[in-house]
C-alpha positions, 0 to 999 in steps of 0.5 A, spaced: 524 514 510 520 520 514 514 521 511 508 518 506 511 522 502 518 519 501 514 513 502 510 514 495 516 517 491 520 510 493 515 505 492 513 509 485 520 509 482 521 501 485 515 500 480 518 503 475 525 502 475 524 494 477 516 491 476 515 494 470 522 492 467 520 484 468 512 485 467 509 491 463 508 498 464 502 498 470 496 500 469 495 508 472 489 505 476 493 500 481 499 505 481 495 510 483 490 504 489 498 503 491 500 509 492 493 510 497 496 503 501 502 505 503 500 512 504 495 510 509 500 504 512 506 509 512 501 515 516 497 509 521 505 508 523 506 514 524 500 517 528 498 511 532 504 505 532 509 511 536 512 512 529 515 509 523 521 504 524 522 501 517 519 501 510 519 497 504 517 495 497 520 489 492 517 487 487 512 481 486 509 476 482 502 480 481 504 486 484 508 490 489 510 486 497 510 492 502 511 492 509 512 497 514 515 497 520 511 501 527 514 501 534 508 499 537 505 492 540 498 494 539 495 492 532 489 495 530 483 492 531 479 495 524 485 490 521 482 485 521 475 487 519 470 486 513 473 492 509 466 495 509 467 503 510 464 506 517 457 508 516 458 515 519 463 520 517 468 522 523 472 525 519 477 518 520 475 511 520 476 511 512 484 507 513 484 499 513 477 498 510 481 501 504 488 496 505 483 490 505 479 493 500 486 494 495 491 489 497 493 482 498 496 477 504 495 482 509 500 479 516 501 483 522 507 480 525 509 482 532 517 484 532 520 480 537 525 487 540 518 490 540 512 492 534 510 490 529 510 489 522 504 488 517 506 486 510 501 485 504 501 485 496 498 490 493 495 487 486 499 491 479 497 488 472 500 490 467 496 496 462 494 493 455 496 496 449 490 495 446 486 498 451 490 505 452 491 506 445 483 507 443 482 511 449 487 516 446 482 515 439 478 521 437 469 518 438 
């Protein structure tokens, strides 16, 4: 993986090919949340983590486990924040609050050879077939 776009495409394919085979079609809203989290994590690794060193996703009960490795030992301060959005919009600062709101079981571990791994579970739920059918019915 070298770009956020490639990471998003890979995450989407894992959902479609593996997670959905076990749990059913993922809700579109949850898939959008997943792609946002992946994009933020990979972009942060590239911009602030001295480059992307690894990217893994794996299906799990309740969602998709996402792990991003970068080359920086620095742990982003907002990663342990409340998830509150910045009061003043200055062009950035929204990534980690969004990640905190959308993901669960967030962990950050320093790697022995340098850098860090940021891992989390991004929740996915199976789409409710009845709701999808009702949404397609004319009002």
